[in-house]
N, C-alpha and C positions, 0 to 999 in steps of 0.2 A: 453516618446516616442512620436514622432510626429504623426499626422494623417496618413500620407503616410506610415510610418513604421507599424502602427497598422493595416492598410488595407493589407499591404504586409504579415504580420504574419497571419492574420485571413484568407487570401485567399490561403495560402501555401498548397501544396499538397505533401504528402510523400508516399513512397512505403509502402504497408501494411507489417506488421511483427514487430519484436522487434526493437525499435528505440534507437539509441545510438548517442553519439557525437553531431554533429551539428543538426541532426534530433531531438534528445531529446530536445535541447535548443529551436528549432523552435516550438516544441509541447508545451513546458512550456510557452513560450512567447505568443503563440496563446490562451492558456487558460486565462492568465492574461489580454491580450488585449481584449478578447472576453467576459470577466466577468463570466467565468465558471470554474469548477474544475473537476478533474477525481476521481472516486472512486478507492481507493487502496485496493484490496481485498486479504486477507490472504487465502492461499490455502494449501491443505494437501495431494492431490492426483490428479490423472488424472480426476476424476469425478468433483472435484471442479474447476480445471483449465478449463475443457471443458465447464462447466456451465458459467464461467465468459466470455469465448470467445463467446459462444452462445448469451449471453445477450448483449454483446458489439456489435456483428454483427446485432442482431435484432434491436437495438436502434441506429445503425449507429453512434456509439460513440467510442472514444478511451478509453483505460483503463490501469490501473496499477495492475499488478499481482505480489504479494510479498509472500515470505516465511519467517516465523520465524525459529529460530533454531529447535524448536520442530516440526513445520510443515515439515521441511526438514528431520528430523529424521523419522517421520512417513511415509513420502514419500518413504524413502529407505526401510522401514520395521522395525518394532520394535523387530523383531526376530533377528536382527543383534546384536551380543553381544558387539561390539565396538560402543558405542553410539556417540563418537566423530567422528569416521569415517562415521557413518551413517548420521550425520548432514551435512557433507561435500558432500558425495556421493548423498544424496537425493537432495540437492540443485543443484548440477551439472546435475543430471538426469532430474529434473523438468525443469531446464532452457533449456535443449536440446529439451525436449518435446514442450515447448512454442515456441522456435525458429522454430521448424518444422511445427507446426500447425497454428501459428498466422497469417501468410500471407494467408493461405487458408480460414480463416474466414474473411479476407478483412478489418481488422482494425489495427491501430497502438497500440502497447503494450509496456509500460515501464516495464521492468523486474527488480525487486528490492528485497533486503533482509531487513527484518524488525529488530526491536530492537536487538542490540548486545551490551551488557554492557562490563565492563572491562575484565571479565573472558572469554568473547566470542570473544575478539580481535583475538585470534588464528584461530577461525572459519572463520572470514572475510579474514584473511591473506591466509589461505588455499584456499579459493575461488578465491582470486586474483592470486594464483599460477595457478589454472585451467583457470582463465580468461586470463592470459597472454599467456598460451599455445593456447587457443582458438583464441586469437587475432593474434597470429603468423600465425595460420592456415587459418583464415577467413578474417582478417582485421578488425574485430569488436570484442568488448569484449563480454564475456558470459553474463554479467549482465549490465543493463543500469546504475544502481546505487546500492550502499550499504548504510546501516545505521550504525553509531556508536552512541549508546546511553550512553554517559558518564556523564549524567546530575547529577549523584549522587557523582561525583568526584569534586574536586576544579576546578573552571572554567579555570585557567591557564593550569593545566594539561590536562583537557578535550580538550582545543583548541590546545595545542601543539601536542597531540596524533592525533587529527583529521588532523592537518596539515601534520604530518608525513605520514599518510595513503593516504591523498589526493594527495600528491606528487607522490605516486606510481600509483594512479588511473588516474590522469590527462592525462598522455601520451596516454592512451587508449581511451580518450574521455568519461570517466565515471564521474558521479556526486556523491557527498557524502552528505548524509542527517545526520544532527547533531541534538542533542536535548539540549535545554537550559531550565532550570526550570524542574519541574517534572510533568509528566502526572500521575494523581492519578490512583489507581487500579493496577491490576496485569494482565500480559499477558505472557503466556508461561515462567513463572518463573522470569520475569523481573518486578520489582516493588513489591508492597504489596497490601493487601486488602485496599480498600478505607475507611478511617475513616470519616464518614459523619459529625462528630461533630468537626473535626479539623479545626483550622484556620491557614492554612499553606501558608505562603507567597510564598513558592517555587512553588505553583500551578500557580503563575503568573510571567512570565518571565519579567525581567527588560530590558527596551529598551537599557540601557547602555551596558548590556551584549551582546545584539544582535549586537550593533555597534562594540564591541570588536571582535566578531566573524567575522564580515564582513571585518574589517581591517586586520585580520590575514589570512583569507582563500580566499578572493576574488582575491588577486594577484596570487594565486596558480592555481585555477581552479574552476569548477562549483560546487556549493553546495546549499543545501536547509536547512531551519531551522524549526524544530518542536518546535515552541515556545509555551509555556504553557499559556493558558488564562483561567484556571479553568477546563480544559477538563479532563475526567476520562475514563479509560478503563472499559468496561462493561456497563450494563444498571442499573440504580438505580432509586429509588422512585423520582417522579417529585418534583422539588424544592430543592433537596439536592445538585445538581451540579450547581454551579454559573458560567456560562460562561460569560466572559467579552471580546468580540472580539475587543473592542476599544483599548486594549493593543497592538494588532497587528498593528493598525493604528499608535499608538505612536512610535513603533519601525520603521515602514516604514518612517515616517516623519523625525525621528532623522537621520537615515542613509542617506536619500535623502538630508537633510540639510547639513550634514557634508561632503558629497561627491559631492555636487552640481549635484545630479542625478535627473532624472525624477521621476514621481510618482511610488510607489511600486517597488523599486529596488530589494527588497528581494524576493526570492522564498520561500513561506511559506507553511507549512504542518499542517494539522489539525489531531491530534491523538485523539483517543477516540471518534470517530464520531457516533458510534452506540447509538441510543436513544436520540440524541441531538435535541433540538428544531429547527424546520426548519427555522424559521426567524433568528436564531443565525448562522446557517450554511450559509444562504444567505448573512448575514452581513460580516461574516469572508471572504467569497469569494471576496467581494468588496475590501478587504484590501490585496489582493495578494496571497490568499490561492489557490494553483493550485491542491492540492492533499488532499483528506480526507480518512483516514483509516476506513475501515469497516470490522469487523470480527464477533463480537458478533451477530449482526442481521442476517448475512448470515449463521452462524452456526445454529442459531435457525430455519431459513427458511428451511435449508437442512434437519434438523432432524424432524421438524414439518411435512413435507411432507411424511417422512417415517412413522411417527406415524399415520397419517391419512390413509395411504395405509394399514398398519397392522390392524387398526380398521375396515376398510372396508372388509378385507379378513382374519379374525382372525384364522379360521381353518387352513388356508394354512401355518401358522407359527407354527402349532402344529402337523399336519399330512401331509404326502405325498399324501394320498388318504382319501377322506371323509369317516369316519367310518360309516356314516349313509346310504349313497347311492352309494359309490364307485367312486365318481367323483375324477379324478386326479387333484392335485393342482399345478402341475409344472409351469404352465403359471403365477402363482402368486408368488411362492417362488423363482423362477428364479431371481438371484440378479440383472439381467439387468432390471427387471420390477421395483423393488422398488428403486433401485439406480437411475433409469431414473426419477422416481417421485421426488426424492430428487434434482436432477439436475434442473428440471423444477421449483421446489419451490424456489431454490436459485436464479435462473435466474430471476424469477418474482420479487423477492425482490431487485435485482440489477436494474431492470427496473425502480423501484421507485427511487433508488438512482441517476440514470442518470438524471431523471427529477428534483429532488431536487437540484442537483448541476449544472443544466443548460447545461449539456453536451450532452443531447440527440440530435441526428441529426447533430452533429458538428465534426464528424471524419475528420481528415486530410488525411486519406488514399485515394489514387487515386482510382477512380471508375474502 
């Protein structure tokens, strides 16, 4: 990309709210040209969504809000007996909440669904049914992007299925995130526990596989690649996770060379970002990573804040009225009090992520 193009992308201004289509592409290119990435935060309800929006607004940064199938089911309510329906309805309901609220927080939001393996393809297709209806009504899709994580399948089948789904998404201006190689660990039933003694070559994506994906999908529409470079879901003992961001560089260089493209033609995603070394995060961003998933760290920040609140007011979580002096505890056990503490705790952790990824103060949203 030439200097003028970089300047154009970095100075672009977008309407606050959920970005899709050309606006999504503008935001992604601005990240890559500006050398920063956006945190992609898994959410489970309005409290976590609002915390993400609050943190983004406070840091004048754009953000990615995403739901896993389990997060979507929880959003709908685990009391629903039909779990498959709950996963769809929760994702639809959450998306509509974000569409309504994001513009009022004054930031740009990419709305995304996280890992969907082979058995969850029907979940994505059901969301596309809703997305097409929303597109017909509003002129924009319900989600900015979806993910198909078919990395455990043979690569030819993986890419054929991704191509099939992308052909349905592209007319709405949606992007597809795919996974090549395997991100270690487990998240909402996808994957398995990380074996720290394993020497698994699948934890490192091969550049030739990325080139194959580019050749297959780029003619169809927008896509991004969650390429594995040793990253693992969850937080593990220091030294056990061997990140090798240089693998991303090799993939970018191969695709650029084969397609006579400029630097970093791929839109890359960093899964398993929680607990990663900050210098490795920074290096990955220089190789075209525009999105880093964060879930474990924000879960802990949310829960840690609740734990501290309970420790500070222990009687309020045992009694409505102090048995010793009759003091009422309603102002402490009121869920709005401790849930607000959780929101603040999560937002503070996200403020750290915006700094680490270089996106603080770089929102493209119009003032």
